[in-house]
C-alpha positions in Angstrom: 101.3 49.7 0.0 99.6 49.1 2.4 99.1 52.9 3.3 97.4 53.4 0.5 95.1 50.1 0.3 94.1 51.0 3.9 93.4 54.6 3.0 91.4 53.1 -0.2 89.1 50.7 1.9 88.4 53.2 4.2 87.4 56.1 1.9 85.4 53.6 0.5 83.8 52.1 3.1 82.3 55.9 4.5 80.8 55.8 1.1 79.1 52.4 0.8 77.9 53.2 4.6 76.5 56.5 3.1 74.8 54.6 0.6 73.4 52.6 3.2 72.6 55.0 5.8 70.3 56.5 2.6 68.3 53.6 1.8 67.4 53.7 5.5 66.4 57.3 5.9 67.4 59.7 3.6 68.2 62.2 6.3 70.4 60.1 7.2 72.2 60.5 5.0 71.3 63.4 3.8 73.7 64.7 6.9 76.6 62.0 5.9 76.9 62.8 2.3 76.9 66.4 3.3 79.8 66.0 5.5 83.8 67.2 3.9 84.0 63.5 5.0 85.6 63.3 1.6 87.9 67.0 1.9 88.9 65.7 5.7 90.0 62.7 4.4 92.3 64.0 2.4 93.4 67.1 4.2 94.6 64.4 6.6 95.8 62.0 3.3 97.7 65.4 2.3 99.2 65.8 5.4 100.5 61.8 7.1 102.2 62.3 3.9 103.7 65.4 3.3 103.9 66.3 7.1 103.7 70.3 4.9 101.3 72.9 6.8 101.0 75.1 3.9 100.1 72.4 1.6 96.9 71.4 3.5 95.9 75.4 4.2 96.2 76.0 0.3 94.2 72.7 -0.3 91.8 73.1 2.3 91.5 77.4 0.8 91.1 75.5 -2.7 88.5 72.9 -1.8 86.1 76.4 -0.1 86.0 78.5 -3.1 85.3 75.0 -5.1 82.6 73.9 -2.8 80.8 76.9 -4.1 80.3 75.3 -7.6 79.6 71.7 -7.0 76.1 72.8 -5.7 75.5 73.2 -8.6 74.7 69.6 -9.4 72.5 69.7 -6.3 70.2 72.2 -7.5 69.3 71.3 -11.2 69.0 67.5 -10.3 66.7 67.9 -8.1 64.8 69.9 -10.6 65.4 67.7 -13.4 64.2 64.8 -11.5 60.7 66.7 -10.4 60.1 68.3 -13.5 60.0 64.4 -14.9 63.4 63.6 -16.9 64.6 60.5 -16.4 67.6 59.6 -14.1 70.4 59.5 -16.5 69.4 62.1 -18.4 69.3 64.1 -15.6 72.1 64.1 -13.9 74.1 64.1 -17.3 72.9 67.6 -17.4 73.7 68.1 -13.8 77.3 67.3 -14.7 77.6 69.6 -17.4 76.3 71.9 -16.0 78.0 71.9 -13.0 81.7 71.2 -15.0 80.8 74.9 -16.6 80.3 76.2 -12.9 83.7 75.3 -12.1 85.5 76.1 -15.3 83.7 79.3 -14.9 84.9 79.7 -11.0 87.7 79.2 -11.8 87.8 81.7 -14.5 87.0 84.5 -11.9 89.5 83.5 -9.5 92.2 83.2 -11.8 91.1 87.1 -12.7 90.8 88.1 -9.1 94.1 87.2 -8.5 93.1 84.5 -6.5 95.3 80.7 -6.7 93.1 78.0 -6.1 
C-alpha cells in the first residue's frame, strides 16, 4: 500500500510541476510535458512490480505505436483554439479525434499483425 501511495504522489508531483512550470514559461512547460515521463514511470513501476523485462519491452513497443495517434490532439486543439472555438468544445473535439485515431491505429496494427 505504501508503494502505491508513493507512485501516486510522485506521478502527481510531476503533473503539478509541469503545470506550474507552464505558468512561468510555456516553453518550459512544453518541454517537461513532452518528455515521456508517464511512460518512463509506467515502465519503472511495471519492472519494479514484475521484474519481467519482456513485459517492459512489450509496453515500450506498444507505447511507440500508440504515441502516433495521440499526436492528433496536439494538432486539432491549437487549430480550433486559434480559429476562435472556445476551449471546452476544442478540447472535446480534440479528444474525440484522438479516440478515433487510436481506434484507427489499433485496426491498422491488427491488420499488419503487430501486437500492441
